[in-house]
C-alpha positions as a printed NumPy array, in Angstrom:
array([[ -4.595, -21.16 ,  12.473],
       [ -6.854, -19.434,  10.005],
       [ -6.949, -20.767,   6.469],
       [ -5.172, -18.692,   3.848],
       [ -6.634, -18.691,   0.35 ],
       [ -9.741, -20.854,  -0.237],
       [-11.171, -20.427,  -3.748],
       [-13.17 , -17.27 ,  -4.338],
       [-16.563, -18.169,  -5.745],
       [-17.988, -14.726,  -6.31 ],
       [-18.482, -13.798,  -9.95 ],
       [-15.264, -12.187, -11.277],
       [-15.146,  -8.751, -12.817],
       [-13.217,  -9.846, -15.882],
       [-15.234,  -7.821, -18.348],
       [-14.225,  -4.442, -16.943],
       [-12.09 ,  -2.137, -19.068],
       [ -9.226,  -1.69 , -16.628],
       [ -6.467,   0.841, -17.36 ],
       [ -3.089,  -0.587, -18.243],
       [ -0.481,   0.216, -15.576],
       [  2.195,   1.058, -18.123],
       [ -0.031,   3.677, -19.694],
       [ -1.846,   5.236, -16.78 ],
       [  0.171,   4.644, -13.622],
       [ -0.795,   2.476, -10.659],
       [ -4.381,   1.26 , -10.4  ],
       [ -6.471,  -1.231,  -8.477],
       [ -5.853,  -2.728,  -5.06 ],
       [ -2.177,  -2.611,  -4.122],
       [ -1.005,  -3.853,  -0.719],
       [  1.588,  -1.775,   1.105],
       [  3.616,  -4.836,   2.018],
       [  5.095,  -5.451,   5.436],
       [  8.792,  -6.324,   5.569],
       [  9.241,  -9.662,   7.384],
       [ 12.01 ,  -9.293,   9.966],
       [ 13.439, -11.547,  12.665],
       [ 14.036, -10.583,  16.298],
       [ 17.381,  -9.027,  15.352],
       [ 15.808,  -6.882,  12.655],
       [ 17.244,  -8.935,   9.81 ],
       [ 15.25 ,  -9.553,   6.64 ],
       [ 13.357, -12.84 ,   6.383],
       [ 13.578, -13.384,   2.637],
       [ 11.471, -16.526,   2.739],
       [  8.808, -14.652,   4.685],
       [  8.812, -11.849,   2.128],
       [  8.264, -14.376,  -0.647],
       [  5.379, -15.863,   1.336],
       [  3.745, -12.447,   1.726],
       [  4.182, -11.795,  -2.   ],
       [  2.582, -15.103,  -2.957],
       [ -0.233, -14.714,  -0.439],
       [ -1.247, -11.276,  -1.671],
       [ -0.915, -12.099,  -5.367],
       [ -3.022, -15.236,  -4.827],
       [ -5.603, -12.891,  -3.31 ],
       [ -5.931, -11.053,  -6.62 ],
       [ -4.102,  -7.798,  -5.933],
       [ -3.21 ,  -5.592,  -8.889],
       [  0.298,  -4.595,  -7.797],
       [  2.725,  -4.623,  -4.859],
       [  4.231,  -1.7  ,  -2.973],
       [  7.309,  -2.184,  -0.795],
       [  9.273,   0.084,   1.55 ],
       [  6.393,   2.238,   2.729],
       [  5.35 ,   2.852,   6.314],
       [  3.961,  -0.703,   6.503],
       [  7.354,  -1.916,   5.34 ],
       [  9.124,  -0.045,   8.175],
       [ 11.405,   1.697,   5.69 ],
       [ 12.392,   4.155,   8.415],
       [ 14.163,   1.396,  10.375],
       [ 15.869,  -0.519,   7.585],
       [ 19.494,  -0.234,   6.535],
       [ 20.185,   0.774,   2.95 ],
       [ 21.372,  -2.73 ,   2.078],
       [ 18.134,  -4.162,   3.484],
       [ 16.028,  -1.774,   1.43 ],
       [ 17.908,  -2.764,  -1.696],
       [ 17.442,  -6.456,  -0.941],
       [ 13.699,  -6.018,  -0.322],
       [ 13.327,  -4.567,  -3.82 ],
       [ 15.538,  -7.239,  -5.368],
       [ 13.637, -10.122,  -3.765],
       [ 10.268,  -8.602,  -4.587],
       [ 11.075,  -7.998,  -8.244],
       [ 12.679, -11.409,  -8.629],
       [  9.938, -13.384,  -6.894],
       [  7.015, -11.457,  -8.357],
       [  8.459, -12.262, -11.77 ],
       [  6.139,  -9.937, -13.657],
       [  2.918, -11.322, -12.214],
       [  1.913,  -7.812, -11.107],
       [  3.702,  -4.431, -11.195],
       [  6.093,  -3.669,  -8.339],
       [  6.299,  -0.18 ,  -6.839],
       [  8.904,   0.911,  -4.3  ],
       [  9.191,   3.604,  -1.697],
       [ 12.027,   6.097,  -2.046],
       [ 11.371,   8.17 ,   1.043],
       [ 13.701,   9.971,   3.411],
       [ 14.124,  13.126,   5.427],
       [ 16.254,  14.93 ,   2.845],
       [ 16.008,  15.388,  -0.909],
       [ 19.476,  13.873,  -1.233],
       [ 18.388,  10.688,   0.547],
       [ 15.273,  10.325,  -1.609],
       [ 17.254,  10.762,  -4.824],
       [ 19.763,   8.149,  -3.689],
       [ 16.95 ,   5.701,  -2.891],
       [ 15.278,   6.388,  -6.238],
       [ 18.509,   5.681,  -8.108],
       [ 19.01 ,   2.389,  -6.257],
       [ 15.498,   1.258,  -7.179],
       [ 16.038,   2.269, -10.792],
       [ 19.372,   0.448, -10.972],
       [ 17.78 ,  -2.808,  -9.794],
       [ 15.283,  -2.805, -12.637],
       [ 11.781,  -4.229, -12.718],
       [ 10.293,  -1.397, -10.638],
       [  7.244,   0.227, -12.239],
       [  7.319,   3.41 , -10.183],
       [  8.276,   5.126,  -6.941],
       [  6.308,   6.499,  -4.016],
       [  7.917,   9.332,  -2.054],
       [  6.554,  10.329,   1.34 ],
       [  6.774,  13.957,   2.383],
       [  9.867,  14.561,   4.529],
       [  9.32 ,  14.199,   8.254],
       [ 11.114,  15.883,  11.163],
       [ 12.145,  18.909,   9.061],
       [  8.524,  19.85 ,   8.211],
       [  9.2  ,  21.682,   4.917],
       [  6.973,  24.426,   3.521],
       [  4.806,  23.871,   0.447],
       [  7.312,  25.803,  -1.671],
       [ 10.076,  23.53 ,  -0.421],
       [  7.941,  20.451,  -1.106],
       [  7.505,  21.514,  -4.729],
       [ 11.269,  21.893,  -5.121],
       [ 11.843,  18.596,  -3.299],
       [  9.612,  16.538,  -5.57 ],
       [ 10.714,  18.36 ,  -8.72 ],
       [ 14.337,  17.494,  -8.029],
       [ 13.526,  13.845,  -7.28 ],
       [ 11.474,  13.458, -10.466],
       [ 14.304,  15.032, -12.436],
       [ 16.851,  12.606, -11.01 ],
       [ 15.188,   9.357, -12.117],
       [ 13.474,   7.946, -15.168],
       [ 10.982,   6.087, -12.971],
       [  7.479,   7.573, -12.509],
       [  7.09 ,   9.292,  -9.144],
       [  4.016,   9.196,  -6.931],
       [  3.62 ,  11.862,  -4.264],
       [  2.689,  10.422,  -0.871],
       [  0.886,  12.468,   1.745],
       [  0.374,  11.102,   5.259],
       [  0.191,  14.197,   7.46 ],
       [ -0.925,  12.385,  10.615],
       [  2.461,  10.629,  10.677],
       [  4.756,  13.256,   9.126],
       [  3.115,  16.513,  10.174],
       [  3.494,  17.707,   6.566],
       [  0.408,  17.99 ,   4.337],
       [  0.357,  18.223,   0.558],
       [ -2.15 ,  20.959,  -0.224],
       [ -4.443,  20.74 ,  -3.217],
       [ -2.664,  23.596,  -4.971],
       [  0.738,  22.015,  -4.336],
       [ -0.524,  18.764,  -5.836],
       [ -1.903,  20.693,  -8.794],
       [  1.446,  22.365,  -9.447],
       [  3.422,  19.16 ,  -9.04 ],
       [  1.058,  17.279, -11.364],
       [  2.506,  19.412, -14.167],
       [  6.077,  18.325, -13.408],
       [  7.457,  15.756, -15.849],
       [  7.774,  12.397, -14.144],
       [  5.246,  13.068, -11.377],
       [  2.35 ,  10.779, -12.256],
       [  0.1  ,  10.718,  -9.206],
       [ -0.429,  10.861,  -5.462],
       [ -1.18 ,   8.428,  -2.681],
       [ -3.428,  10.259,  -0.235],
       [ -3.418,   8.933,   3.327],
       [ -4.769,  12.133,   4.853],
       [ -8.183,  10.603,   5.521],
       [ -9.669,  13.875,   4.276],
       [-12.13 ,  13.089,   1.492],
       [-12.531,  16.774,   0.629],
       [ -8.796,  17.074,   0.065],
       [ -8.815,  13.987,  -2.135],
       [-11.723,  15.382,  -4.113],
       [ -9.727,  18.549,  -4.704],
       [ -6.724,  16.542,  -5.859],
       [ -9.007,  14.933,  -8.434],
       [-10.717,  18.191,  -9.359],
       [ -7.548,  20.226,  -9.88 ],
       [ -5.438,  17.716, -11.82 ],
       [ -5.73 ,  16.288, -15.309],
       [ -7.481,  12.928, -15.836],
       [ -4.21 ,  11.111, -16.517],
       [ -2.892,  12.08 , -13.071],
       [ -3.434,   9.088, -10.779],
       [ -4.997,   9.562,  -7.355],
       [ -4.813,   6.54 ,  -5.048],
       [ -6.511,   6.192,  -1.689],
       [ -4.267,   5.45 ,   1.277],
       [ -7.021,   5.307,   3.901],
       [ -8.535,   1.834,   3.786],
       [-11.912,   2.858,   5.213],
       [-12.377,   5.352,   2.36 ],
       [-11.581,   3.062,  -0.573],
       [-15.157,   2.788,  -1.849],
       [-15.77 ,   6.523,  -1.442],
       [-12.527,   7.325,  -3.232],
       [-13.557,   5.163,  -6.189],
       [-16.897,   6.987,  -6.316],
       [-15.053,  10.292,  -6.684],
       [-12.73 ,   8.994,  -9.395],
       [ -9.683,   7.558,  -7.639],
       [ -8.02 ,   4.736,  -9.579],
       [ -7.413,   2.463,  -6.64 ],
       [ -5.79 ,   2.169,  -3.242],
       [ -2.467,   1.363,  -1.675],
       [ -3.923,  -0.449,   1.294],
       [ -2.256,  -1.776,   4.439],
       [ -5.175,  -4.108,   5.151],
       [ -4.56 ,  -5.865,   1.815],
       [ -1.643,  -7.621,   3.52 ],
       [ -4.095,  -9.804,   5.448],
       [ -7.267,  -9.407,   3.368],
       [ -6.029,  -9.208,  -0.219],
       [ -9.093, -10.883,  -1.731],
       [-11.531,  -8.626,   0.09 ],
       [ -9.709,  -5.399,  -0.801],
       [ -9.24 ,  -6.487,  -4.412],
       [-12.901,  -7.359,  -4.757],
       [-13.96 ,  -3.894,  -3.594],
       [-12.182,  -2.569,  -6.67 ],
       [-13.248,  -5.382,  -8.999],
       [-16.907,  -5.142,  -8.057],
       [-16.945,  -1.365,  -8.265],
       [-15.362,  -1.238, -11.713],
       [-17.7  ,  -4.009, -12.905],
       [-20.679,  -1.843, -11.922],
       [-21.669,  -3.879,  -8.864],
       [-21.435,  -0.941,  -6.493],
       [-23.781,  -2.48 ,  -3.93 ],
       [-21.446,  -5.43 ,  -3.52 ],
       [-18.405,  -3.133,  -3.389],
       [-20.01 ,  -1.118,  -0.58 ],
       [-20.928,  -4.297,   1.281],
       [-17.299,  -5.413,   1.12 ],
       [-16.088,  -1.991,   2.256],
       [-18.284,  -2.299,   5.335],
       [-16.908,  -5.803,   5.947],
       [-13.355,  -4.442,   5.836],
       [-14.038,  -1.65 ,   8.341],
       [-13.411,  -3.603,  11.58 ],
       [ -9.967,  -4.714,  10.397],
       [ -9.066,  -1.197,   9.294],
       [-10.044,   0.058,  12.75 ],
       [ -8.034,  -2.709,  14.413],
       [ -4.749,  -1.893,  12.655],
       [ -4.024,   1.067,  14.933],
       [ -4.845,  -0.772,  18.157],
       [ -1.164,  -1.64 ,  18.471],
       [  2.049,   0.005,  17.354],
       [  2.135,   0.029,  13.562],
       [  2.52 ,  -2.457,  11.828],
       [  2.224,  -5.078,  14.591],
       [ -1.398,  -6.005,  13.808],
       [ -0.586,  -6.687,  10.153],
       [  2.326,  -8.968,  10.995],
       [  0.411, -10.795,  13.713],
       [ -2.553, -11.159,  11.378],
       [ -0.408, -12.679,   8.66 ],
       [  1.07 , -15.105,  11.161],
       [ -2.445, -16.194,  12.167],
       [ -3.086, -16.844,   8.476],
       [ -0.016, -19.053,   8.207],
       [  2.309, -16.505,   6.605],
       [  5.644, -15.84 ,   8.303],
       [  5.799, -12.051,   8.488],
       [  8.211, -11.967,  11.397],
       [  8.051,  -9.224,  14.01 ],
       [  7.997,  -5.442,  14.001],
       [ 11.1  ,  -3.445,  14.86 ],
       [ 11.56 ,  -2.423,  18.501],
       [ 10.249,  -0.629,  20.389],
       [  7.074,  -2.156,  18.895],
       [  5.929,  -5.242,  20.783],
       [  3.625,  -8.108,  19.896],
       [ -0.023,  -8.406,  20.838],
       [ -1.186,  -9.844,  24.136],
       [ -2.878, -13.248,  24.076],
       [ -6.229, -11.534,  24.567],
       [ -5.607,  -9.115,  21.706],
       [ -4.488, -11.973,  19.469],
       [ -7.684, -13.887,  20.19 ],
       [ -9.731, -10.784,  19.358],
       [ -7.822, -10.284,  16.109],
       [ -8.487, -13.887,  15.149],
       [-12.207, -13.22 ,  15.443],
       [-11.923, -10.078,  13.305],
       [-10.017, -11.943,  10.601],
       [-12.556, -14.746,  10.582],
       [-15.36 , -12.285,   9.855],
       [-13.601, -10.976,   6.734],
       [-14.382, -14.158,   4.809],
       [-15.564, -13.991,   1.206],
       [-17.228, -17.343,   0.499],
       [-14.997, -19.112,   3.   ],
       [-11.787, -17.104,   2.766],
       [-10.363, -16.598,   6.224],
       [-12.652, -19.205,   7.789],
       [-11.253, -21.274,  10.645],
       [ -9.61 , -24.49 ,   9.58 ],
       [-12.03 , -27.336,   9.898],
       [-15.058, -25.068,  10.198]])
């Protein structure tokens, strides 16, 4: 088994003037948490608490549940509610908690938003573009406007066109940025030009977060406030330090860490999503359960290869093999 959280000995970036989440929306390195599930697809609450503790110990600046990494699309409504409840309760204010409120219809998204709001302790919502129905940009504007109007929680747009087939254009983002309650966007398009246009066409208080882990450093260079990163499930210290070093002015170190993260980011899609993240956490001693069928676990050979990748992510010993 790989070790989990040896002490980080790099110089911290404590002197940086970081924006306050309550004032400026999400910022920093935020893992898109997996949802630990057993073979029957039931929630492993203890496993979820382990993932929460593991990532917070790694220095993340917030937690995001019920996104694609969290397999929201396969969870029952009662499971989604319980994921939020456990996360808010166990996090206990250590970092902000953000929740997904995504669905195929506007009605479903509003219902999910209201459940999250009723639980309390949620700092904001992320809403993926609808999938299957493939709405037009005009329909997207109406969709998000109605969701923002139905909840008092801040709403983040979420674009991931490679998975939904629905992009959020720069002009759509610009128009929605003027809607009360819409505070930012998570961009998982992988298109740096599009992200640059999001930043260029919106006001400074509108938060742009990177959703493509390989582009985190580049996004920060352009003015993004952070990332909601899948790889931060298994490499929370590394992803957090990219942000910390960058905002402290140590851009060379931030770039070095971005390069170190690249092999893991490339590995995540070598199996059905999010199998690699759950298997990686298990190698690190965290019970993340299994992914929902039809996703299957890694082969023994793949698992051995992943172990090597994880071992090379070490920051001053983090992720090193036990006894090494």
